[in-house]
C-alpha positions as CSV (number, residue, x, y, z in Angstrom):
1,X,0.0,0.0,0.0
2,X,2.9,2.4,0.9
3,X,4.4,1.9,-2.5
4,X,1.1,2.4,-4.1
5,X,0.4,5.5,-2.1
6,X,3.8,7.0,-2.9
7,X,3.2,6.2,-6.5
8,X,-0.1,7.9,-6.4
9,X,1.3,11.0,-4.8
10,X,4.2,11.0,-7.2
11,X,1.7,10.7,-10.0
12,X,-0.1,13.9,-8.8
13,X,3.2,15.8,-8.5
14,X,4.3,14.7,-12.0
15,X,1.0,15.9,-13.4
16,X,1.3,19.3,-11.8
17,X,4.9,19.8,-12.8
18,X,4.9,18.4,-16.3
19,X,1.7,17.1,-17.7
20,X,3.3,14.9,-20.3
21,X,6.0,13.2,-18.1
22,X,4.6,10.3,-16.1
23,X,7.5,7.9,-16.1
24,X,7.2,7.3,-12.3
25,X,3.9,5.6,-13.1
26,X,5.4,3.2,-15.6
27,X,5.2,5.3,-18.9
28,X,8.3,5.6,-21.1
29,X,8.8,9.1,-22.4
30,X,10.0,9.9,-26.0
31,X,10.9,13.4,-27.0
32,X,9.7,13.8,-30.6
33,X,12.1,16.6,-31.3
34,X,14.9,14.1,-31.1
35,X,13.5,12.3,-34.1
36,X,13.1,15.4,-36.3
37,X,15.8,17.0,-38.5
38,X,15.6,20.0,-40.9
39,X,17.7,22.1,-43.1
40,X,17.3,25.5,-44.8
41,X,19.0,26.0,-48.1
42,X,18.9,28.1,-51.2
43,X,19.3,31.8,-52.1
44,X,18.2,34.8,-50.1
45,X,14.6,35.4,-51.0
46,X,14.2,31.9,-52.4
47,X,15.3,29.8,-49.5
48,X,13.5,26.5,-48.7
49,X,13.2,24.5,-45.5
50,X,13.0,20.8,-45.7
51,X,12.6,18.4,-42.8
52,X,12.1,14.8,-42.0
53,X,10.6,13.0,-39.1
54,X,12.2,9.6,-38.4
55,X,9.0,7.6,-37.7
56,X,10.8,4.3,-38.3
57,X,13.6,5.2,-35.8
58,X,11.0,6.2,-33.1
59,X,9.1,2.9,-33.7
60,X,12.2,0.8,-33.4
61,X,13.2,2.4,-30.2
62,X,9.8,1.9,-28.6
63,X,9.7,-1.7,-29.8
64,X,13.1,-2.4,-28.3
65,X,12.3,-0.6,-25.0
66,X,8.8,-2.1,-24.4
67,X,7.2,-5.5,-24.6
68,X,4.5,-5.1,-27.1
69,X,2.2,-7.7,-28.7
70,X,2.2,-8.1,-32.5
71,X,-1.1,-6.3,-32.7
72,X,0.2,-3.4,-30.6
73,X,3.3,-3.2,-32.7
74,X,1.3,-3.0,-36.0
75,X,-1.1,-0.5,-34.5
76,X,1.7,1.7,-33.1
77,X,3.5,1.8,-36.4
78,X,0.5,3.1,-38.2
79,X,-0.4,5.6,-35.5
80,X,3.1,7.1,-35.5
81,X,3.2,7.4,-39.3
82,X,-0.3,8.9,-39.6
83,X,-0.6,11.1,-36.6
84,X,2.8,12.5,-35.8
85,X,3.2,14.9,-38.7
86,X,4.9,18.2,-37.8
87,X,4.4,21.2,-40.2
88,X,6.2,24.5,-40.9
89,X,4.2,27.7,-41.3
90,X,6.4,28.6,-44.3
91,X,8.6,26.4,-46.4
92,X,9.7,28.4,-49.5
93,X,10.6,31.9,-50.7
94,X,12.5,32.5,-47.5
95,X,14.9,35.4,-46.8
96,X,17.6,35.9,-44.3
97,X,15.9,37.4,-41.2
98,X,12.6,35.6,-41.7
99,X,11.2,33.6,-38.7
100,X,9.7,30.2,-39.3
101,X,7.8,28.0,-36.9
102,X,7.4,24.2,-36.7
103,X,4.3,23.0,-34.9
104,X,3.2,19.5,-33.8
105,X,-0.4,18.3,-33.8
106,X,-0.8,18.5,-30.0
107,X,-4.4,17.2,-30.1
108,X,-3.5,14.0,-32.0
109,X,-0.4,13.4,-29.9
110,X,-2.5,13.8,-26.7
111,X,-4.9,11.2,-28.0
112,X,-2.0,8.8,-28.5
113,X,-0.7,9.5,-25.0
114,X,-4.1,8.7,-23.6
115,X,-4.5,5.5,-25.6
116,X,-1.0,3.9,-25.0
117,X,-0.6,3.1,-21.3
118,X,3.2,2.5,-21.6
119,X,4.1,5.4,-23.9
120,X,4.3,9.2,-23.4
121,X,5.2,11.5,-26.3
122,X,6.6,15.0,-25.6
123,X,7.5,17.7,-28.0
124,X,8.4,21.4,-28.3
125,X,7.4,23.6,-31.2
126,X,10.4,25.0,-33.0
127,X,11.0,28.7,-33.9
128,X,14.0,29.6,-36.1
129,X,15.3,32.7,-37.6
130,X,16.6,32.2,-41.1
131,X,20.3,33.0,-41.8
132,X,23.1,31.9,-44.0
133,X,21.1,31.9,-47.3
134,X,23.4,32.6,-50.2
135,X,23.2,36.0,-52.0
136,X,21.5,35.6,-55.4
137,X,24.2,35.7,-58.2
138,X,23.4,38.1,-60.9
139,X,24.9,38.4,-64.4
140,X,24.7,40.5,-67.5
141,X,22.6,38.2,-69.8
142,X,23.1,40.7,-72.6
143,X,26.9,40.1,-72.6
144,X,28.0,39.1,-76.1
145,X,24.6,39.8,-77.6
146,X,24.7,41.6,-81.0
147,X,21.9,43.8,-82.3
148,X,22.0,44.4,-86.0
149,X,19.8,46.1,-88.5
150,X,18.8,45.3,-92.1
151,X,16.4,46.6,-94.7
152,X,15.8,50.1,-95.8
153,X,14.4,52.8,-93.5
154,X,11.6,53.5,-92.7
155,X,11.1,49.7,-93.1
156,X,14.2,48.6,-91.3
157,X,14.3,45.4,-89.1
158,X,16.2,44.6,-85.9
159,X,17.8,41.2,-85.3
160,X,19.6,39.8,-82.2
161,X,22.3,37.2,-82.4
162,X,25.0,35.7,-80.3
163,X,25.1,35.9,-76.5
164,X,26.7,33.8,-73.9
165,X,23.6,32.1,-72.6
166,X,22.2,29.2,-74.8
167,X,18.5,28.8,-75.4
168,X,17.8,32.3,-74.0
169,X,15.1,34.0,-76.0
170,X,14.9,37.8,-76.6
171,X,12.1,40.0,-77.8
172,X,12.5,43.3,-79.7
173,X,10.0,46.2,-79.5
174,X,9.5,47.5,-82.1
175,X,11.1,45.0,-84.3
176,X,10.1,46.3,-87.8
177,X,9.3,49.6,-89.4
178,X,12.6,51.2,-88.2
179,X,14.5,54.3,-89.1
180,X,17.9,55.6,-87.9
181,X,17.5,57.3,-84.6
182,X,14.6,55.2,-83.4
183,X,14.8,53.6,-80.0
184,X,14.1,49.9,-79.6
185,X,13.9,47.8,-76.4
186,X,15.5,44.4,-76.3
187,X,14.0,42.2,-73.5
188,X,14.8,38.8,-72.0
189,X,12.0,36.2,-72.2
190,X,9.8,37.1,-69.2
191,X,8.1,33.7,-69.0
192,X,10.9,32.4,-66.7
193,X,11.0,33.0,-63.0
194,X,14.2,33.8,-61.0
195,X,14.2,30.2,-59.9
196,X,14.1,29.1,-63.5
197,X,17.1,31.2,-64.3
198,X,19.0,30.0,-61.2
199,X,18.3,26.4,-62.1
200,X,19.2,26.8,-65.8
201,X,22.0,29.4,-65.7
202,X,23.1,29.6,-62.0
203,X,22.4,33.3,-62.1
204,X,19.6,35.8,-62.4
205,X,19.7,38.7,-64.9
206,X,20.9,41.9,-63.5
207,X,18.6,43.7,-65.9
208,X,15.8,42.3,-68.0
209,X,15.8,44.9,-70.9
210,X,18.1,47.3,-72.6
211,X,17.4,50.2,-75.0
212,X,19.3,50.6,-78.3
213,X,19.3,53.4,-80.8
214,X,18.9,52.3,-84.5
215,X,21.8,53.2,-86.7
216,X,23.5,52.2,-89.9
217,X,20.4,51.7,-92.0
218,X,20.2,52.9,-95.6
219,X,17.0,54.8,-96.1
220,X,14.7,56.0,-98.8
221,X,15.1,59.6,-99.6
222,X,12.5,61.3,-97.5
223,X,13.3,64.9,-97.8
224,X,14.9,67.2,-100.4
225,X,17.2,68.4,-97.6
226,X,19.0,65.0,-97.9
227,X,20.0,65.8,-101.4
228,X,23.7,66.8,-101.4
229,X,25.1,69.4,-103.8
230,X,27.4,66.9,-105.6
231,X,24.4,64.7,-106.4
232,X,22.4,67.6,-107.7
233,X,25.3,68.8,-109.8
234,X,25.9,65.3,-111.2
235,X,22.3,65.1,-112.5
236,X,22.1,68.7,-113.7
237,X,25.2,68.1,-115.7
238,X,23.7,64.9,-117.2
239,X,20.5,66.8,-118.1
240,X,22.5,69.7,-119.7
241,X,24.7,67.2,-121.6
242,X,21.5,65.8,-123.1
243,X,20.8,69.3,-124.5
244,X,24.3,69.6,-125.9
245,X,23.9,66.3,-127.7
246,X,20.7,67.4,-129.3
247,X,22.3,70.6,-130.5
248,X,25.2,68.7,-131.9
249,X,23.0,66.5,-133.9
250,X,22.2,68.6,-137.0
251,X,19.5,66.2,-138.1
252,X,17.3,67.4,-135.2
253,X,17.1,70.8,-136.7
254,X,17.7,72.7,-133.4
255,X,18.9,76.2,-133.8
256,X,18.8,77.0,-130.1
257,X,18.0,74.9,-127.1
258,X,18.0,76.4,-123.7
259,X,17.3,74.3,-120.6
260,X,16.5,75.9,-117.2
261,X,16.4,73.6,-114.3
262,X,13.6,74.8,-112.1
263,X,14.0,72.6,-109.1
264,X,12.8,69.3,-107.7
265,X,9.7,67.5,-106.6
266,X,9.9,64.5,-104.2
267,X,7.0,62.1,-103.7
268,X,7.2,59.6,-100.8
269,X,4.7,56.8,-100.3
270,X,2.1,57.1,-97.6
271,X,2.1,53.4,-97.2
272,X,5.1,52.6,-95.0
273,X,4.8,48.8,-95.5
274,X,5.3,49.3,-99.3
275,X,7.7,52.2,-99.2
276,X,8.8,53.9,-102.5
277,X,9.7,57.4,-103.7
278,X,10.1,59.3,-106.9
279,X,12.4,62.3,-107.4
280,X,11.7,64.6,-110.2
281,X,14.2,67.1,-111.7
282,X,11.9,69.6,-113.3
283,X,13.1,71.8,-116.1
284,X,11.9,74.3,-118.7
285,X,13.1,73.9,-122.3
286,X,13.0,76.8,-124.7
287,X,13.7,75.6,-128.2
288,X,14.0,77.0,-131.7
289,X,14.2,74.5,-134.5
290,X,13.6,74.4,-138.2
291,X,11.8,72.0,-140.4
292,X,11.3,71.7,-144.2
293,X,7.7,72.0,-145.2
294,X,5.8,72.4,-148.5
295,X,6.3,76.1,-148.0
296,X,10.0,75.8,-147.5
297,X,12.0,75.8,-144.2
298,X,10.1,77.1,-141.3
299,X,11.3,77.8,-137.7
300,X,9.3,77.0,-134.7
301,X,9.6,78.4,-131.2
302,X,8.5,76.0,-128.5
303,X,8.4,76.2,-124.7
304,X,7.8,73.1,-122.7
305,X,8.0,71.9,-119.1
306,X,9.3,68.4,-118.5
307,X,11.1,66.3,-116.0
308,X,13.5,63.4,-115.4
309,X,12.0,60.9,-112.9
310,X,14.3,58.8,-110.6
311,X,12.5,56.0,-108.6
312,X,13.4,54.5,-105.3
313,X,16.3,56.9,-104.4
314,X,18.3,55.6,-101.5
315,X,20.4,57.5,-99.0
316,X,23.3,55.4,-97.6
317,X,24.0,55.3,-93.9
318,X,27.0,57.7,-94.5
319,X,24.6,60.3,-95.9
320,X,25.5,59.8,-99.6
321,X,22.6,59.6,-102.1
322,X,22.5,56.7,-104.5
323,X,21.0,57.6,-107.9
324,X,21.6,55.8,-111.2
325,X,21.8,58.8,-113.5
326,X,21.2,56.6,-116.5
327,X,18.0,55.1,-115.1
328,X,15.2,57.6,-115.4
329,X,11.9,58.2,-117.2
330,X,10.6,61.3,-119.1
331,X,7.3,62.2,-120.7
332,X,6.8,60.7,-124.1
333,X,4.3,61.7,-126.8
334,X,3.9,59.9,-130.1
335,X,1.0,59.9,-132.5
336,X,-1.2,61.6,-129.9
337,X,-0.5,59.0,-127.2
338,X,1.4,59.7,-124.0
339,X,2.1,63.0,-122.2
340,X,2.4,66.0,-124.5
341,X,0.8,68.6,-126.6
342,X,0.7,69.8,-130.3
343,X,1.8,73.1,-131.7
344,X,1.2,73.8,-135.4
345,X,1.0,70.1,-136.0
346,X,4.1,69.3,-134.1
347,X,4.0,66.8,-131.3
348,X,5.8,68.0,-128.2
349,X,6.5,65.6,-125.2
350,X,5.9,67.4,-121.9
351,X,3.6,70.1,-120.7
352,X,2.6,73.5,-121.8
353,X,2.9,74.9,-118.3
354,X,4.4,74.1,-115.0
355,X,0.9,74.1,-113.5
356,X,-0.2,71.2,-115.7
357,X,3.0,69.3,-114.9
358,X,2.3,69.9,-111.2
359,X,-1.2,68.7,-111.5
360,X,-0.2,65.5,-113.3
361,X,2.7,64.7,-110.9
362,X,1.6,65.9,-107.6
363,X,-2.2,66.5,-107.4
364,X,-3.1,63.3,-109.2
365,X,-1.0,61.3,-106.8
366,X,-1.9,63.1,-103.6
367,X,-3.8,60.1,-102.1
368,X,-0.8,57.8,-102.4
369,X,2.2,60.1,-101.9
370,X,3.3,63.0,-99.8
371,X,4.9,65.7,-101.9
372,X,7.7,68.2,-101.3
373,X,9.0,70.8,-103.8
374,X,11.5,73.6,-103.8
375,X,10.1,75.1,-107.0
376,X,8.7,78.7,-106.8
377,X,4.9,78.5,-106.3
378,X,4.5,81.5,-108.5
379,X,5.2,79.3,-111.6
380,X,1.9,77.5,-110.9
381,X,0.0,80.6,-112.2
382,X,2.0,81.2,-115.4
């Protein structure tokens, strides 16, 4: 009885001092924390905690310490595996300085303690402050990348090539319809997460986009201001040489032939996707030539306005204009067909006035082309 009484008193004392420790009454205590291990690994901001509870080790120790029947052993193994499952409040995207907490299912563990007369499970929740996570390595993913341009402005294109990181995709905005001086933005594929980059390239981009200024494109002539004096002189000399050849050929019957170059008209397409241009060197010809008629030789005085048209004129990236001076078109008029007029039965290719030439070249094409001219507007009324 004494021993029993002492045991009873001890039992009360144990309950008051530590509710889960009753070894004096024949229960074997097992601290669950001794069977749990965990690690925190990864990069700052992307750390992960992983842990494992050694259910098998706990079961083996209990089985070795206590005499259990086969049924008790089987039941205990299942209860440990299914009910002693600690959980962290956060397991990923951890940063240095974060606090994480592991909790045990106290309710289920208490039920096990009540059920098993020989076993007492104890535990302590774990609180830990994250430290030691590695700094995220960053790299210039644009290193070695080349941005090049092709096509003719304003329909130039941007292309990226090279780079040190295989299988990395880049986007360009805008990619097409480019002119020199435009700004484009080259961006790294944004479908990847930082973890994807770390897993694949062991680094995260230090920047995800870079701006570039378009340069080095040849372009269509878009303004008369782009015409340099040497190009103008070259074509003017070619047009004047044409006059000299006509005068030198006596069969033409020219007595005088004066050519006044009035200036230029530039038409540029309003459709950027199908860019084109036409450059007109406009001139006024004053001619006197003779013809033999039934009444003898007669002299005719004719004034006409005409042009030489050069298509798809290109300005190289160095600012020089590319024109094939031998590739041009002019008004033609034969047997009443073409562009021209008749004076005293003589067919003349061209226009009787600058106003008619302007209407035919500029006004008639105003829906498709933007025009620019340096010719005196007063000539429109002559």
